[in-house]
N, C-alpha and C positions, 0 to 999 in steps of 0.2 A: 522454573528455568525457561528461557525463551527458545523458540524454534529458530535455527540459524540456517543459512544457505547450505552449509556443511551437512547438517542434519537432513535437509531435504534431499540433497544429492545422495546420502547414504541410503535414504528410504527408496529413491528411484533404482538405485543400484540393487537393493535387496529385493524389491518387488518385481522389477522388470528383467533383472539379470544382465544389465549393461555393465561394461567395465567402468571402473571408477572415473577415468578421465572423460569418458563419454557421458556419464551421469552428471558430472560437474558441468560439462559443456551444455547439456540439455537445461539444467537448472538456470545457468547463467543466461541462456538464450531466452527462456520464458520471461525471466525478471527484466532483461533488457527491452523485450518487446512491450511489456507493461509500462515501463518507464517511458519509452519513446511514445506510446500512445498517449499517456498522461500529459507529457511535455507538449504535445501538439494540441492539447485542449480537449481531446475526446475522452469519453468515459470508457471504463473497462467493466464488462459484466461477465462474471464467472457463475454459471448456472448452479444453483444449489449452495453457493458460497456467499456471494454478495456483489455489490457494485461499487467501484471506486469512481467518484465523481470530482471534476475539477469545478471549483466555484470562483467566481470573481469577487473580490472584496474591495469596496470603495476606499478612497482616502478618508481618514478619519482623524478626530482629535485624540491625543494621548498625553500622557503626563510621565515624565521621568520620576520614579518613586524616590530616587536618592536626592534629587535636587528640587523636586516639586515644580520643575519647569515645564510649561505647556509646550507641545510640539504637535506637528502634523505627521501622522503615520501614512506612508505611501500606499497607493493601491497595490494589490498583490493577488495572486492566485494561490489557492489552497487545495489540497486533496482531502476529500471527506469519504467515509466509508459507510455503506448501509448494508447491514447483513441480511441474507435471505431468511425466510421463514424456517426452512429446514435447518439452517445453522443455528438459528435462535433455539429451536426445539432441542437440537442435539446438546447445545451448551447448557441448557436448563434441565437436561436429563429426561426429557419426555420422549 
């Protein structure tokens, strides 16, 4: 089962003792700050967790699999994630 914003807010409430509405606001604020930073093209580094990077993809050739029609896919930006060594160790049980 996936971890949701609601789950994160509940954990903030339980561990830090904030009221529920304040825990939700804190969670939303953090997520909005991350989204705004990525939208501006900057990277987000969370020590001990990992780094979210914005990468530029060039325009490239593609093909519609339904019609086999060739087309050009536009240039775009994508977000990638590189986990930290500490997170990798924790996930692998070391």
